[in-house]
C-alpha positions as CSV (number, residue, x, y, z in Angstrom):
1,X,-13.4,22.0,-2.8
2,X,-12.4,19.0,-0.6
3,X,-11.1,19.0,2.8
4,X,-7.3,18.8,2.8
5,X,-5.9,16.0,4.9
6,X,-2.7,14.1,4.8
7,X,-3.9,10.6,4.2
8,X,-6.1,9.2,1.3
9,X,-6.4,6.0,3.3
10,X,-4.5,3.9,5.8
11,X,-3.6,0.4,4.7
12,X,-5.0,-2.3,7.0
13,X,-3.6,-5.7,8.0
14,X,-5.7,-8.2,6.0
15,X,-8.3,-10.5,7.2
16,X,-6.4,-13.5,6.1
17,X,-3.7,-12.8,8.6
18,X,-3.5,-12.6,12.3
19,X,-3.5,-9.1,13.8
20,X,-0.9,-7.4,15.9
21,X,-0.5,-9.3,19.2
22,X,0.9,-8.4,22.5
23,X,4.5,-9.4,23.2
24,X,3.4,-12.4,25.2
25,X,1.0,-13.9,22.6
26,X,1.7,-16.4,19.9
27,X,0.7,-15.5,16.3
28,X,-0.5,-18.3,13.9
29,X,-1.5,-18.4,10.3
30,X,-5.1,-17.5,9.7
31,X,-7.8,-20.2,9.4
32,X,-7.8,-22.0,6.0
33,X,-11.4,-20.6,5.4
34,X,-9.9,-17.3,4.3
35,X,-8.0,-19.0,1.5
36,X,-10.2,-19.1,-1.6
37,X,-10.2,-22.4,-3.5
38,X,-11.5,-21.5,-7.0
39,X,-10.5,-23.2,-10.2
40,X,-10.9,-20.1,-12.3
41,X,-8.0,-17.8,-11.4
42,X,-9.8,-14.7,-12.5
43,X,-12.5,-15.4,-10.0
44,X,-9.9,-16.3,-7.4
45,X,-8.1,-13.1,-7.8
46,X,-11.3,-11.1,-7.6
47,X,-12.2,-12.9,-4.3
48,X,-8.7,-12.4,-2.9
49,X,-9.2,-8.7,-3.5
50,X,-12.6,-8.6,-1.8
51,X,-11.6,-10.2,1.5
52,X,-12.7,-7.7,4.2
53,X,-10.2,-6.2,6.6
54,X,-10.9,-7.3,10.1
55,X,-7.7,-6.3,11.9
56,X,-6.7,-3.1,13.5
57,X,-6.0,-0.6,10.7
58,X,-2.6,0.4,9.4
59,X,-0.5,-1.3,12.1
60,X,2.6,-3.0,11.0
61,X,4.7,-3.5,14.1
62,X,4.9,-5.1,17.6
63,X,6.7,-8.2,18.7
64,X,4.6,-11.3,17.7
65,X,2.8,-9.1,15.1
66,X,3.9,-7.4,12.0
67,X,7.4,-6.0,11.6
68,X,7.4,-3.0,9.2
69,X,10.8,-1.7,10.1
70,X,12.3,-3.1,6.9
71,X,15.7,-1.5,6.2
72,X,16.2,-2.9,2.7
73,X,12.8,-2.5,0.9
74,X,13.9,-3.7,-2.5
75,X,12.4,-7.2,-3.0
76,X,15.5,-8.3,-4.8
77,X,17.4,-7.9,-1.5
78,X,14.9,-10.0,0.4
79,X,15.6,-13.5,-1.1
80,X,13.1,-15.5,1.0
81,X,10.2,-13.0,0.4
82,X,11.0,-12.9,-3.4
83,X,11.0,-16.7,-3.6
84,X,7.7,-16.9,-1.7
85,X,6.1,-14.5,-4.1
86,X,7.4,-16.3,-7.2
87,X,6.2,-19.7,-5.8
88,X,2.8,-18.3,-4.9
89,X,2.2,-16.8,-8.4
90,X,4.0,-19.4,-10.5
91,X,0.8,-21.1,-11.6
92,X,-1.5,-18.1,-11.3
93,X,-3.3,-17.3,-14.5
94,X,-5.3,-14.2,-15.3
95,X,-2.9,-11.7,-13.7
96,X,0.9,-11.2,-13.4
97,X,2.6,-9.6,-10.4
98,X,6.0,-7.8,-10.4
99,X,7.3,-7.7,-6.9
100,X,8.8,-4.3,-6.0
101,X,9.2,-3.7,-2.2
102,X,8.9,-5.8,0.9
103,X,6.9,-3.6,3.3
104,X,6.4,-5.9,6.2
105,X,6.7,-9.5,7.5
106,X,5.1,-11.5,10.3
107,X,6.6,-14.7,11.9
108,X,3.9,-17.3,12.3
109,X,4.1,-21.1,11.7
110,X,6.1,-20.0,8.8
111,X,6.2,-16.3,7.6
112,X,3.7,-13.9,6.2
113,X,4.9,-11.2,3.8
114,X,3.4,-7.9,2.7
115,X,4.8,-7.0,-0.7
116,X,4.2,-4.0,-3.0
117,X,3.6,-5.3,-6.5
118,X,2.8,-3.9,-9.9
119,X,0.0,-6.1,-11.3
120,X,-1.2,-6.5,-14.8
121,X,-4.1,-8.6,-16.1
122,X,-3.1,-11.1,-18.8
123,X,-5.5,-9.7,-21.4
124,X,-4.8,-7.6,-24.5
125,X,-4.1,-3.9,-23.9
126,X,-4.2,-4.4,-20.1
127,X,-2.8,-1.5,-18.1
128,X,-0.9,-2.1,-14.8
129,X,-2.0,-1.2,-11.3
130,X,-0.5,-1.3,-7.8
131,X,-1.3,-3.8,-5.1
132,X,-0.2,-5.1,-1.7
133,X,0.1,-8.8,-2.1
134,X,0.1,-10.8,1.2
135,X,1.9,-14.1,0.8
136,X,2.2,-17.0,3.4
137,X,5.3,-19.3,3.2
138,X,5.1,-22.4,5.4
139,X,7.9,-24.3,7.0
140,X,8.0,-26.8,4.2
141,X,8.8,-24.2,1.6
142,X,5.3,-23.9,0.1
143,X,3.8,-20.5,-0.6
144,X,0.3,-19.1,-1.2
145,X,-1.4,-15.8,-1.7
146,X,-3.7,-14.9,1.3
147,X,-4.9,-11.5,0.2
148,X,-4.5,-8.9,-2.6
149,X,-5.1,-5.3,-1.5
150,X,-5.6,-2.8,-4.5
151,X,-3.9,0.5,-4.0
152,X,-4.3,1.9,-7.5
153,X,-6.4,0.2,-10.2
154,X,-6.8,1.6,-13.7
155,X,-10.1,0.5,-15.3
156,X,-10.0,-0.9,-18.9
157,X,-10.6,1.9,-21.4
158,X,-9.7,4.5,-18.8
159,X,-11.0,7.9,-20.0
160,X,-9.0,11.2,-20.0
161,X,-9.0,12.6,-16.5
162,X,-8.6,9.2,-14.8
163,X,-5.7,7.9,-12.9
164,X,-2.7,6.4,-14.8
165,X,-0.3,4.0,-13.1
166,X,3.4,4.7,-13.0
167,X,5.1,2.2,-15.3
168,X,8.7,3.2,-14.4
169,X,10.8,3.4,-11.3
170,X,8.7,4.0,-8.1
171,X,11.3,5.7,-5.9
172,X,10.8,9.4,-5.5
173,X,14.5,9.9,-6.0
174,X,13.9,8.8,-9.6
175,X,10.8,10.9,-10.0
176,X,12.0,14.5,-9.4
177,X,8.7,16.3,-10.0
178,X,6.9,14.1,-7.6
179,X,9.6,14.4,-5.0
180,X,9.5,18.2,-5.3
181,X,5.7,18.2,-5.0
182,X,5.9,16.0,-1.9
183,X,8.4,18.4,-0.2
184,X,6.4,21.5,-1.1
185,X,3.2,19.9,0.3
186,X,4.9,18.9,3.5
187,X,5.6,22.6,4.2
188,X,1.9,23.2,4.5
189,X,1.3,20.7,7.3
190,X,2.4,20.1,10.9
191,X,3.9,16.8,11.8
192,X,3.3,15.7,15.4
193,X,3.0,11.9,15.5
194,X,5.8,10.3,13.6
195,X,8.4,10.3,10.9
196,X,7.1,10.2,7.4
197,X,8.9,8.4,4.5
198,X,7.6,8.4,1.0
199,X,8.4,5.0,-0.5
200,X,6.7,4.7,-3.8
201,X,5.1,6.9,-6.5
202,X,2.2,5.0,-7.8
203,X,0.4,7.1,-10.4
204,X,-0.7,10.5,-11.8
205,X,-4.0,12.1,-12.7
206,X,-4.3,15.2,-14.9
207,X,-6.9,17.7,-13.5
208,X,-6.6,21.5,-13.3
209,X,-3.0,20.7,-12.6
210,X,-1.8,17.3,-11.4
211,X,-2.6,14.7,-8.7
212,X,0.2,12.3,-7.6
213,X,-0.5,9.2,-5.6
214,X,2.3,8.2,-3.2
215,X,2.6,5.4,-0.7
216,X,4.3,6.4,2.6
217,X,5.6,4.7,5.7
218,X,4.9,6.5,9.0
219,X,7.0,5.5,12.0
220,X,6.1,6.6,15.5
221,X,8.9,8.4,17.4
222,X,9.0,6.1,20.3
223,X,11.1,3.2,21.6
224,X,10.3,0.0,19.6
225,X,8.1,1.9,17.2
226,X,5.4,0.5,14.9
227,X,5.3,1.4,11.3
228,X,2.1,2.3,9.5
229,X,1.3,2.6,5.8
230,X,-0.6,5.5,4.3
231,X,-1.7,6.5,0.8
232,X,-1.7,10.2,0.0
233,X,-2.6,12.4,-2.9
234,X,-0.6,15.5,-3.7
235,X,-2.3,18.2,-5.8
236,X,-0.1,20.5,-7.8
237,X,-1.9,23.5,-9.2
238,X,-1.0,25.3,-12.5
239,X,1.1,27.8,-10.6
240,X,3.2,25.0,-9.1
241,X,1.8,25.1,-5.5
242,X,1.5,21.7,-3.9
243,X,-0.9,20.5,-1.2
244,X,-2.4,17.3,0.1
245,X,-5.9,16.4,-0.9
246,X,-8.3,13.5,-0.2
247,X,-11.3,11.9,-1.8
248,X,-13.9,9.5,-0.6
249,X,-12.6,9.3,2.9
250,X,-15.0,7.9,5.5
251,X,-13.3,9.0,8.7
252,X,-10.8,11.6,7.5
253,X,-10.7,13.6,10.7
254,X,-9.9,10.6,12.8
255,X,-7.3,9.3,10.3
256,X,-5.6,12.7,10.3
257,X,-5.5,12.9,14.1
258,X,-4.1,9.4,14.4
259,X,-1.4,10.1,11.8
260,X,-0.2,13.3,13.5
261,X,-0.3,15.3,10.3
262,X,-2.5,18.4,10.5
263,X,-3.5,20.5,7.5
264,X,-4.3,24.2,7.6
265,X,-5.9,24.9,4.2
266,X,-8.3,23.5,1.7
267,X,-7.5,22.7,-1.8
268,X,-9.1,22.1,-5.2
269,X,-9.7,18.4,-5.7
270,X,-9.9,16.5,-8.9
271,X,-12.9,17.1,-11.0
């Protein structure tokens, strides 16, 4: 049995970017030292994924910092962000990235973008995963990847019982069973700190029932609100009951308190 909480993890602003500043501060691009110059792209991708997070966790908001209040998430409707991702990955070998949603942006000496992508290694029989790809576009039209943040990776030769990534549409409106599970699970918790919006269904795991992994946006109910990102797992038992679960969370009580989502039960986790 694992303690039921709302959030699997909160998604942090990456080390390669500047953090959320006060309204009177100026934000600039991170020092060049955080950009990895490696000839072998596979090694470069691995290093971009390993950059430690140093900024305040899960904050996308504040004037001068990150703006996560994106109305049109579809990357196809955000031309500049789409072009920046395409330029940054045009010569990248070893992995391909399909841009899905623009989740946040930050005005610096240029613009930083936080983009949800489906990524696939360019190797035979590779399976896709989901990542937050942070791209910097300068004022001259150049673009580079600053950080790749894995959300759901499926190991090569994934065994039965492991996670499988969603290879279709990610909207919950186009994944009826996942949407119903989310709505059922929400009935078992109390929301006190913000408005929750499920934005992407990332993958499923078959256990004694099903686990679904969903990326959410959480917006504080205040003037000029910040927007946070959170990953949650939804467990659906064989009888069709749905609850939130968590696994390998270091500070789950603190994360739950900050999110404003309180759970009242425990649930069977994946085995």
